[in-house]
C-alpha positions as CSV (number, residue, x, y, z in Angstrom):
1,X,28.2,-10.3,6.4
2,X,29.6,-13.8,6.8
3,X,28.4,-16.3,4.2
4,X,27.9,-19.9,5.4
5,X,30.0,-22.5,3.8
6,X,28.7,-26.0,3.1
7,X,27.7,-27.2,6.5
8,X,26.4,-30.6,7.6
9,X,24.1,-28.8,10.1
10,X,22.2,-27.3,7.2
11,X,18.7,-28.8,6.4
12,X,18.6,-31.8,4.1
13,X,17.8,-29.5,1.2
14,X,21.4,-28.9,0.2
15,X,21.2,-28.8,-3.6
16,X,18.5,-26.7,-5.1
17,X,17.6,-26.3,-8.8
18,X,15.9,-23.1,-9.9
19,X,14.0,-23.4,-13.2
20,X,13.4,-20.1,-14.9
21,X,16.1,-17.5,-14.6
22,X,14.2,-14.2,-15.0
23,X,14.5,-11.5,-12.4
24,X,12.8,-13.6,-9.7
25,X,14.6,-16.9,-10.5
26,X,18.0,-15.1,-10.5
27,X,17.1,-13.4,-7.1
28,X,16.2,-16.8,-5.6
29,X,19.4,-18.3,-6.9
30,X,21.4,-15.5,-5.2
31,X,19.6,-16.0,-1.9
32,X,20.2,-19.8,-1.9
33,X,23.9,-19.5,-2.8
34,X,24.6,-16.9,-0.2
35,X,23.1,-19.3,2.4
36,X,25.5,-22.1,1.4
37,X,23.4,-24.0,-1.0
38,X,24.6,-25.6,-4.3
39,X,22.4,-24.0,-7.0
40,X,21.6,-25.3,-10.4
41,X,20.0,-22.6,-12.6
42,X,18.1,-23.8,-15.6
43,X,16.4,-21.8,-18.4
44,X,15.3,-22.8,-21.9
45,X,17.2,-19.8,-23.3
46,X,21.0,-19.8,-23.3
47,X,21.0,-16.0,-23.4
48,X,18.7,-15.9,-20.4
49,X,21.0,-18.3,-18.4
50,X,24.0,-16.2,-19.4
51,X,22.2,-13.0,-18.5
52,X,21.3,-14.4,-15.1
53,X,24.9,-15.3,-14.3
54,X,26.0,-11.8,-15.4
55,X,23.3,-10.3,-13.1
56,X,24.6,-12.4,-10.2
57,X,28.1,-11.3,-10.8
58,X,27.1,-7.7,-10.8
59,X,24.9,-8.0,-7.7
60,X,27.6,-9.7,-5.7
61,X,30.1,-7.1,-6.9
62,X,27.8,-4.4,-5.5
63,X,27.6,-6.3,-2.2
64,X,31.4,-6.3,-2.0
65,X,31.5,-2.6,-2.7
66,X,29.1,-2.0,0.1
67,X,31.0,-4.1,2.5
68,X,28.3,-6.8,2.7
69,X,30.6,-9.5,1.2
70,X,34.3,-10.0,1.1
71,X,36.0,-10.9,-2.2
72,X,36.5,-14.5,-1.0
73,X,32.9,-14.8,0.1
74,X,31.8,-13.5,-3.3
75,X,34.0,-16.0,-5.1
76,X,32.5,-18.8,-2.9
77,X,28.9,-17.7,-3.7
78,X,29.5,-17.6,-7.4
79,X,31.3,-21.0,-7.3
80,X,28.1,-22.5,-5.8
81,X,26.0,-21.5,-8.8
82,X,26.1,-23.2,-12.2
83,X,23.6,-22.5,-15.0
84,X,22.5,-24.4,-18.1
85,X,19.5,-25.1,-20.4
86,X,19.1,-28.9,-19.8
87,X,16.4,-29.8,-17.3
88,X,18.2,-33.1,-16.6
89,X,20.7,-31.1,-14.5
90,X,18.0,-31.1,-11.8
91,X,18.6,-34.9,-11.2
92,X,20.8,-34.3,-8.2
93,X,18.6,-31.6,-6.6
94,X,16.9,-32.1,-3.2
95,X,14.5,-29.3,-4.1
96,X,13.4,-27.8,-7.4
97,X,11.8,-24.4,-7.5
98,X,10.1,-23.4,-10.8
99,X,9.6,-19.7,-11.5
100,X,8.5,-19.9,-15.1
101,X,5.6,-17.8,-16.7
102,X,2.1,-18.1,-15.1
103,X,0.8,-20.7,-17.5
104,X,-0.7,-24.1,-16.5
105,X,0.6,-25.6,-19.8
106,X,4.2,-24.5,-19.2
107,X,4.2,-25.5,-15.5
108,X,2.5,-28.9,-16.1
109,X,5.1,-29.7,-18.8
110,X,8.0,-28.9,-16.5
111,X,6.5,-30.9,-13.6
112,X,5.9,-33.9,-15.9
113,X,9.5,-33.8,-17.2
114,X,10.8,-33.4,-13.6
115,X,8.9,-36.5,-12.5
116,X,11.1,-38.6,-14.8
117,X,14.3,-36.8,-13.7
118,X,14.5,-36.2,-10.0
119,X,14.7,-38.7,-7.1
120,X,11.5,-39.9,-5.4
121,X,12.2,-37.9,-2.3
122,X,12.9,-34.6,-4.1
123,X,10.5,-31.8,-3.3
124,X,9.0,-29.8,-6.3
125,X,8.0,-26.2,-5.5
126,X,6.1,-23.8,-7.7
127,X,6.7,-20.1,-7.4
128,X,3.2,-19.3,-8.7
129,X,1.1,-16.5,-7.0
130,X,-1.9,-17.0,-9.2
131,X,-2.4,-20.6,-10.2
132,X,-3.7,-23.5,-8.2
133,X,-0.9,-25.5,-6.4
134,X,-3.4,-28.3,-6.0
135,X,-4.0,-28.5,-9.7
136,X,-0.3,-28.6,-10.4
137,X,0.2,-31.3,-7.7
138,X,-2.6,-33.5,-8.9
139,X,-1.0,-33.7,-12.4
140,X,2.3,-34.8,-10.9
141,X,3.4,-38.4,-10.2
142,X,4.3,-37.3,-6.7
143,X,1.5,-34.9,-5.5
144,X,2.6,-35.3,-1.8
145,X,6.0,-33.8,-2.7
146,X,4.6,-30.7,-4.5
147,X,4.0,-27.4,-2.8
148,X,4.2,-23.6,-3.4
149,X,7.1,-21.5,-2.4
150,X,6.3,-17.9,-3.1
151,X,9.1,-15.4,-2.8
152,X,8.6,-11.7,-3.2
153,X,10.5,-9.4,-5.6
154,X,13.3,-8.5,-5.1
155,X,14.0,-11.9,-3.5
156,X,17.3,-10.9,-1.9
157,X,15.7,-8.0,-0.1
158,X,12.2,-9.1,0.7
159,X,11.9,-11.1,4.0
160,X,8.5,-12.9,3.3
161,X,8.1,-16.4,1.9
162,X,4.7,-17.9,1.6
163,X,4.8,-21.7,2.0
164,X,1.7,-23.0,0.3
165,X,0.4,-26.5,0.9
166,X,-2.4,-28.3,-0.9
167,X,-4.6,-31.0,0.5
168,X,-2.2,-33.5,-1.1
169,X,1.1,-32.1,0.4
170,X,2.9,-34.2,2.9
171,X,3.6,-32.4,6.2
172,X,7.2,-33.5,6.1
173,X,7.7,-31.6,2.8
174,X,6.2,-28.4,4.3
175,X,8.4,-28.7,7.3
176,X,11.6,-29.2,5.2
177,X,10.8,-26.2,3.1
178,X,9.8,-24.0,6.1
179,X,13.1,-24.9,7.8
180,X,15.0,-23.9,4.6
181,X,13.2,-20.6,4.4
182,X,14.3,-19.8,8.0
183,X,17.9,-20.8,7.2
184,X,17.7,-18.4,4.2
185,X,17.0,-15.6,6.6
186,X,13.4,-15.3,5.5
187,X,10.2,-15.3,7.5
188,X,7.9,-18.1,6.3
189,X,4.1,-17.9,6.5
190,X,2.2,-21.1,6.1
191,X,-0.9,-20.6,3.9
192,X,-3.5,-22.7,2.1
193,X,-4.0,-23.0,-1.7
194,X,-6.0,-20.1,-3.1
195,X,-5.1,-17.5,-5.8
196,X,-3.0,-14.7,-4.5
197,X,-2.4,-16.5,-1.1
198,X,-2.3,-13.8,1.7
199,X,-0.1,-10.9,0.5
200,X,-1.1,-10.8,-3.2
201,X,-4.7,-11.8,-2.3
202,X,-5.0,-8.5,-0.5
203,X,-2.6,-6.5,-2.7
204,X,-4.1,-7.2,-6.1
205,X,-7.7,-6.3,-5.1
206,X,-6.4,-2.9,-4.0
207,X,-4.3,-2.5,-7.2
208,X,-7.3,-3.4,-9.3
209,X,-9.5,-0.8,-7.6
210,X,-6.7,1.8,-8.2
211,X,-6.6,0.9,-11.9
212,X,-10.4,1.2,-12.1
213,X,-10.3,4.6,-10.3
214,X,-7.8,5.9,-12.8
215,X,-9.8,4.4,-15.7
216,X,-12.9,6.3,-14.5
217,X,-10.9,9.5,-14.6
218,X,-11.6,10.2,-11.0
219,X,-8.1,11.3,-10.3
220,X,-4.8,11.4,-12.2
221,X,-2.3,8.6,-12.1
222,X,0.2,11.0,-10.3
223,X,-2.4,12.0,-7.7
224,X,-3.6,8.4,-7.0
225,X,0.0,7.2,-6.5
226,X,1.0,10.3,-4.3
227,X,-2.2,9.9,-2.2
228,X,-1.4,6.3,-1.3
229,X,2.4,6.9,-0.7
230,X,1.8,10.0,1.5
231,X,-1.5,9.1,3.0
232,X,-0.7,5.5,3.9
233,X,3.1,5.5,4.0
234,X,3.4,2.9,1.2
235,X,6.7,2.5,-0.6
236,X,5.1,2.9,-4.0
237,X,1.8,4.1,-5.5
238,X,-0.5,1.4,-6.9
239,X,-0.2,2.3,-10.6
240,X,3.6,2.5,-10.4
241,X,3.6,-0.8,-8.6
242,X,1.4,-2.3,-11.4
243,X,4.0,-1.2,-13.9
244,X,6.7,-2.8,-11.8
245,X,4.9,-6.1,-11.4
246,X,3.7,-6.2,-15.0
247,X,0.2,-5.2,-16.1
248,X,-0.2,-8.6,-17.8
249,X,0.9,-10.4,-14.7
250,X,-1.5,-8.5,-12.6
251,X,-4.3,-9.3,-15.0
252,X,-3.5,-13.0,-14.8
253,X,-3.5,-13.0,-11.0
254,X,-6.8,-11.1,-10.9
255,X,-8.4,-13.5,-13.4
256,X,-7.5,-16.4,-11.2
257,X,-8.7,-14.6,-8.1
258,X,-12.0,-13.7,-9.7
259,X,-12.5,-17.3,-11.0
260,X,-12.5,-18.4,-7.4
261,X,-14.1,-15.6,-5.5
262,X,-16.6,-14.1,-8.1
263,X,-16.1,-10.9,-6.2
264,X,-16.4,-7.9,-8.4
265,X,-13.4,-6.3,-6.7
266,X,-11.3,-9.0,-8.3
267,X,-12.7,-8.7,-11.8
268,X,-9.8,-7.2,-13.7
269,X,-10.4,-3.5,-14.6
270,X,-10.8,-3.3,-18.4
271,X,-7.8,-1.0,-18.7
272,X,-5.6,-3.9,-17.6
273,X,-6.8,-5.9,-20.6
274,X,-6.4,-2.9,-22.9
275,X,-2.9,-2.2,-21.8
276,X,-1.8,-5.9,-21.8
277,X,-3.2,-6.6,-25.3
278,X,-1.5,-3.4,-26.6
279,X,1.8,-4.7,-25.2
280,X,2.0,-1.8,-22.7
281,X,2.9,-4.1,-19.8
282,X,4.8,-1.7,-17.6
283,X,8.5,-1.2,-17.0
284,X,9.5,-4.3,-18.9
285,X,8.0,-2.9,-22.1
286,X,8.9,0.7,-21.4
287,X,5.3,1.8,-21.1
288,X,2.3,1.0,-19.0
289,X,0.4,3.4,-16.8
290,X,3.6,5.6,-17.1
291,X,6.2,5.9,-19.8
292,X,9.8,4.9,-19.1
293,X,13.1,5.9,-20.5
294,X,13.6,2.4,-22.1
295,X,12.3,-1.1,-21.6
296,X,13.4,-2.3,-18.2
297,X,14.2,1.2,-17.0
298,X,12.8,2.5,-13.7
299,X,13.1,6.2,-14.9
300,X,9.7,7.8,-15.7
301,X,9.7,10.3,-18.5
302,X,7.2,12.9,-19.5
303,X,4.4,11.9,-21.8
304,X,1.1,13.4,-23.0
305,X,-0.5,12.7,-19.6
306,X,2.2,14.3,-17.5
307,X,0.8,17.4,-15.7
308,X,2.6,20.7,-16.5
309,X,4.5,22.3,-13.6
310,X,2.8,25.3,-12.2
311,X,0.0,25.2,-14.8
312,X,-2.7,26.9,-12.7
313,X,-5.0,28.6,-15.3
314,X,-7.0,30.5,-12.6
315,X,-5.5,32.7,-10.0
316,X,-6.6,32.1,-6.4
317,X,-8.0,34.5,-3.9
318,X,-5.7,36.2,-1.4
319,X,-5.5,34.4,2.0
320,X,-3.9,36.2,5.0
321,X,-6.0,34.8,7.9
322,X,-7.5,31.4,8.5
323,X,-10.3,30.3,10.8
324,X,-10.2,26.7,12.2
325,X,-13.5,25.4,13.7
326,X,-13.2,22.6,16.3
327,X,-11.2,21.8,19.4
328,X,-10.1,18.2,18.8
329,X,-6.8,16.7,17.7
330,X,-7.4,17.3,14.1
331,X,-8.5,21.0,14.6
332,X,-5.5,21.8,16.7
333,X,-3.1,20.0,14.3
334,X,-4.5,22.0,11.3
335,X,-4.3,25.3,13.3
336,X,-0.6,24.5,14.1
337,X,0.1,23.8,10.4
338,X,-1.3,27.2,9.3
339,X,0.4,29.1,12.1
340,X,3.8,27.5,11.4
341,X,3.4,28.8,7.8
342,X,2.8,32.4,9.1
343,X,-0.9,32.7,8.8
344,X,-3.0,34.5,11.4
345,X,-5.2,31.8,12.8
346,X,-8.5,32.1,14.7
347,X,-9.2,28.8,16.5
348,X,-12.9,28.7,17.4
349,X,-14.8,26.1,19.4
350,X,-18.2,25.9,21.2
351,X,-16.7,27.5,24.3
352,X,-13.8,29.7,25.2
353,X,-12.5,26.9,27.5
354,X,-12.4,24.3,24.7
355,X,-10.6,26.8,22.4
356,X,-8.0,27.6,25.1
357,X,-7.5,23.9,25.7
358,X,-6.9,23.3,22.0
359,X,-4.3,26.2,21.9
360,X,-2.6,24.7,24.9
361,X,-2.4,21.4,23.1
362,X,-0.7,23.2,20.2
363,X,1.7,24.8,22.7
364,X,2.8,21.3,23.9
365,X,3.2,20.1,20.4
366,X,5.5,23.1,19.6
367,X,7.5,22.4,22.8
368,X,8.1,18.8,21.6
369,X,9.3,20.2,18.2
370,X,11.7,22.5,20.1
371,X,12.9,19.6,22.3
372,X,13.6,17.6,19.1
373,X,15.6,20.4,17.5
374,X,13.0,20.9,14.7
375,X,12.4,24.6,15.6
376,X,13.8,27.3,17.9
377,X,12.0,28.4,21.1
378,X,11.6,31.8,19.5
379,X,9.9,30.4,16.4
380,X,7.6,28.3,18.6
381,X,6.6,31.4,20.5
382,X,5.9,33.4,17.3
383,X,3.8,30.5,16.0
384,X,1.7,30.3,19.1
385,X,1.2,34.1,19.1
386,X,-0.4,33.8,15.7
387,X,-3.2,31.7,17.1
388,X,-6.2,33.4,18.7
389,X,-8.7,31.2,20.6
390,X,-12.4,32.1,20.4
391,X,-15.5,30.7,22.0
392,X,-17.8,31.8,19.1
393,X,-17.7,31.4,15.4
394,X,-18.5,35.1,15.1
395,X,-14.7,35.5,15.4
396,X,-14.5,34.2,11.8
397,X,-16.0,37.5,10.5
398,X,-12.8,38.6,8.8
399,X,-11.0,35.3,7.9
400,X,-10.2,34.6,4.2
401,X,-10.4,30.8,4.7
402,X,-12.5,28.9,7.2
403,X,-11.7,25.2,7.8
404,X,-14.1,23.1,9.8
405,X,-12.7,20.1,11.7
406,X,-15.6,19.1,13.9
407,X,-17.3,15.7,14.5
408,X,-17.8,13.4,11.4
409,X,-21.5,13.9,11.6
410,X,-23.3,15.3,8.5
411,X,-26.0,17.2,10.5
412,X,-23.4,18.8,12.8
413,X,-21.4,19.9,9.8
414,X,-24.4,21.2,7.9
415,X,-25.4,23.3,10.9
416,X,-21.8,24.7,11.2
417,X,-21.7,25.6,7.5
418,X,-25.0,27.4,7.9
419,X,-23.4,29.4,10.7
420,X,-20.2,30.1,8.6
421,X,-22.4,31.3,5.8
422,X,-23.8,34.0,8.2
423,X,-20.6,35.1,9.9
424,X,-17.9,34.8,7.2
425,X,-17.4,37.8,4.8
426,X,-18.3,37.5,1.1
427,X,-15.5,35.8,-0.9
428,X,-14.2,33.8,2.1
429,X,-13.4,30.2,1.1
430,X,-15.2,27.6,3.3
431,X,-13.5,24.2,3.6
432,X,-14.5,20.9,5.3
433,X,-12.0,18.3,6.5
434,X,-14.5,15.4,6.1
435,X,-13.0,12.1,5.2
436,X,-16.1,10.4,4.0
437,X,-19.2,12.6,4.0
438,X,-20.4,14.5,0.8
439,X,-18.9,17.9,0.5
440,X,-21.8,19.1,-1.6
441,X,-24.2,18.5,1.4
442,X,-22.1,21.0,3.4
443,X,-22.1,23.4,0.4
444,X,-25.9,23.3,0.0
445,X,-26.2,24.3,3.7
446,X,-24.9,27.7,2.6
447,X,-26.1,30.5,0.2
448,X,-22.7,30.3,-1.6
449,X,-22.0,26.7,-2.6
450,X,-19.4,27.9,-5.1
451,X,-17.1,28.9,-2.2
452,X,-17.2,25.5,-0.5
453,X,-14.5,22.8,-1.0
454,X,-13.0,19.8,0.8
455,X,-9.6,19.9,2.4
456,X,-9.0,16.5,3.8
457,X,-5.9,16.6,6.1
458,X,-4.5,13.4,7.5
459,X,-3.8,12.7,11.2
460,X,-1.5,13.9,12.7
461,X,-1.9,17.0,10.5
462,X,1.5,18.6,11.3
463,X,3.4,15.4,10.2
464,X,1.3,14.1,7.3
465,X,2.2,15.7,4.0
466,X,-1.1,14.8,2.1
467,X,-4.2,16.9,1.6
468,X,-7.0,15.6,-0.6
469,X,-8.6,18.6,-2.3
470,X,-12.2,17.7,-3.1
471,X,-14.2,19.8,-5.6
472,X,-17.9,19.5,-5.9
473,X,-19.8,20.1,-9.2
474,X,-20.5,23.6,-7.7
475,X,-17.0,24.6,-6.6
476,X,-15.6,27.7,-8.3
477,X,-12.3,27.4,-10.2
478,X,-10.7,30.2,-8.2
479,X,-11.7,28.5,-4.9
480,X,-9.9,25.4,-6.1
481,X,-6.9,27.4,-7.1
482,X,-6.9,29.2,-3.7
483,X,-6.8,25.9,-1.8
484,X,-4.0,24.5,-4.0
485,X,-2.0,27.7,-3.4
486,X,-2.5,27.5,0.3
487,X,-1.5,23.8,0.4
488,X,1.8,24.8,-1.3
489,X,2.3,27.6,1.2
490,X,1.9,25.2,4.2
491,X,4.1,22.7,2.4
492,X,1.5,20.0,1.9
493,X,1.1,17.8,-1.2
494,X,-2.3,18.5,-2.6
495,X,-4.1,15.8,-4.8
496,X,-7.3,16.6,-6.7
497,X,-10.4,14.4,-6.6
498,X,-14.1,14.6,-7.0
499,X,-16.8,14.5,-4.3
500,X,-17.6,10.9,-3.8
501,X,-17.3,8.5,-0.8
502,X,-13.8,7.8,0.5
503,X,-12.1,10.2,-2.0
504,X,-8.8,8.5,-3.1
505,X,-7.2,7.1,0.1
506,X,-10.1,5.7,2.0
507,X,-11.8,4.4,-1.1
508,X,-8.7,2.2,-1.8
509,X,-7.6,1.6,1.8
510,X,-10.8,0.4,3.5
511,X,-11.8,-2.3,1.1
512,X,-8.3,-3.8,1.5
513,X,-8.7,-3.7,5.3
514,X,-12.2,-5.3,5.0
515,X,-10.8,-8.1,2.8
516,X,-8.2,-8.8,5.4
517,X,-10.9,-9.2,8.0
518,X,-12.7,-11.6,5.7
519,X,-9.5,-13.8,5.4
520,X,-9.6,-14.2,9.2
521,X,-13.3,-14.9,9.2
522,X,-12.7,-17.7,6.7
523,X,-9.9,-19.1,8.9
524,X,-7.5,-18.8,5.9
525,X,-4.8,-17.1,7.9
526,X,-4.2,-15.7,11.4
527,X,-4.0,-12.0,12.3
528,X,-0.3,-12.3,12.9
529,X,0.4,-14.0,9.6
530,X,-1.6,-11.5,7.6
531,X,0.0,-8.5,9.3
532,X,3.5,-10.0,8.8
533,X,2.7,-10.8,5.1
534,X,1.7,-7.2,4.3
535,X,4.6,-5.7,6.2
536,X,7.3,-8.1,4.9
537,X,5.8,-8.8,1.4
538,X,4.2,-5.5,0.6
539,X,6.4,-3.1,2.4
540,X,3.5,-1.7,4.4
541,X,4.4,0.3,7.5
542,X,1.6,-1.5,9.5
543,X,-0.3,-4.7,9.0
544,X,-4.1,-4.3,8.4
545,X,-5.1,-5.4,11.9
546,X,-2.5,-3.1,13.5
547,X,-3.9,-0.2,11.4
548,X,-7.5,-1.1,12.1
549,X,-6.9,-1.0,15.9
550,X,-5.1,2.4,15.6
551,X,-7.8,4.0,13.4
552,X,-10.6,2.6,15.6
553,X,-13.0,-0.2,14.6
554,X,-16.0,2.1,15.0
555,X,-14.4,4.7,12.6
556,X,-13.5,1.9,10.2
557,X,-17.0,0.4,10.2
558,X,-18.5,3.9,9.6
559,X,-16.3,4.4,6.5
560,X,-17.0,0.9,5.2
561,X,-20.8,1.6,5.5
562,X,-20.4,4.9,3.6
563,X,-18.5,3.1,0.8
564,X,-21.0,0.3,0.6
565,X,-23.9,2.7,0.5
566,X,-22.3,4.9,-2.2
567,X,-21.0,2.2,-4.6
568,X,-23.6,-0.6,-3.9
569,X,-21.0,-3.3,-4.4
570,X,-21.7,-6.4,-2.4
571,X,-17.9,-6.9,-2.0
572,X,-17.8,-3.6,0.0
573,X,-20.3,-4.8,2.7
574,X,-18.6,-4.6,6.1
575,X,-17.2,-7.9,7.3
576,X,-19.5,-9.3,10.0
577,X,-16.6,-9.8,12.4
578,X,-16.0,-6.0,12.3
579,X,-19.6,-5.3,13.1
580,X,-19.6,-7.8,16.0
581,X,-16.4,-6.3,17.5
582,X,-17.9,-2.8,17.3
583,X,-21.2,-4.0,18.9
584,X,-19.2,-5.6,21.7
585,X,-17.4,-2.2,22.4
586,X,-14.0,-3.6,21.2
587,X,-13.0,-0.5,19.2
588,X,-9.2,-0.9,19.1
589,X,-6.4,0.7,21.1
590,X,-8.6,3.4,22.5
591,X,-10.7,0.8,24.4
592,X,-7.8,-1.6,25.2
593,X,-9.2,-4.2,22.9
594,X,-10.0,-4.5,19.2
595,X,-8.6,-7.3,17.0
596,X,-5.9,-7.6,19.7
597,X,-5.7,-6.7,23.4
598,X,-3.7,-3.8,24.7
599,X,-2.3,-2.9,28.1
600,X,-4.4,-0.2,29.8
601,X,-2.5,3.1,30.2
């Protein structure tokens, strides 16, 4: 990677002071120096300033080892950085970026001192993600030159930069900083001044709900984190991410968000206060939701809450054959999963034709796997031979496990479970794949509610590793053990949760999606900026509006309604814009129009 030298074509912001040389400040300094800027690093602590320089030397050495910098380029980068403890060194800066602790008192003091040091035209940027940029600007002697410049951690790797303007900020200052962000190789998103801005505004509400879910003992920390990684493709689970960000930092951001929104979803979960005040702030202290090898370490070590490996106390029931009820994409995908693992599968639908069509769909899926080199033609043929299509649920008379994957309609499912109760042998496990309906309602439609459990697969079932295992208050321990054992056999990651709306994934995912819609309704940010912010700033595989259009707006609305009805929280009420689009028949990709328009196939 070539590193620009000082170049007259660069934007006017040639010399940049970074005040606060923690992890974020050091990362920003590295980004600036690699892009040819002269960098003045300032910290009140001599040890911190020296540590920052050592970190930069180590980071650039790694870049050389990986072939991303030459030795000469590394020398040039380091030559452009000088550090110290005196704020007056910022006098020659064209731009000052402060990344000190999230405290109005500390930030106000720095801005007041800078007012007496820097030139009139110098731009002052705050790296806050929780405090009001307007309030900081109003206290400055140059409010029109104050704005927010929010990088994401780690700054060298993350592409997003939120450029935050207040009502006082001069457009010329915004333009200069936006141009700089582009020259740094970042993707700037222009946002207004409100706590959390776009990315953290959506992220921290989700993290807060995950903390509250854990605090309520609904699911273990490991299962919550695994569910969101495997079910949504996120790079980290929410509780591990809270530990990385800092539990105290998250609490500060949420307090600021709640002060503005008064939305209960932003009111910090009490566990965040408890951990913060106990000094258990996450990785930096060596303990937060998890316990780490040492302060600052990323290595999780076993503690009293770590589950024991293979600690099933109850043996499961033997399962040799599986019945799958349904003929849609989910049913055929689940049947394929079981057959690939060597189970004999009965695939039953309302008619022989539908069952045959579902088996044919599995055949095509297996052919694609063969074409991609993932399995041999012989293995595909053996897998398909294990699937017997049937036009009646009477064919389930001898299965050990019956899995329903029919329409997400409670009355349809209840009728099916009443049928399964009649046709399945005593001791057969009966499972529903519902994503949002009460499992216990399916169980009560039978004379054996102790044998009923939830097995929520994710779409597409052959590819997605997660299964939410949902126990009701009536589910027998050996039924739960059976499903856990089966999940291991079909190479799925099982997570345990109780029978309440949304389980783990949808209960955390859909309020986040709903809040993204509210941001658009309030004209705070555009669809494109919000999607870009979450992909670039949060590492999400899809932005919220891309995901909503893929899932289907009608499906999303139905889940939002179920969550709102169950938890009675006003913040979970579906956004009116979502309801309007569904009423207009704009359901996403499947109709050619949702939040965006799509070319008809």
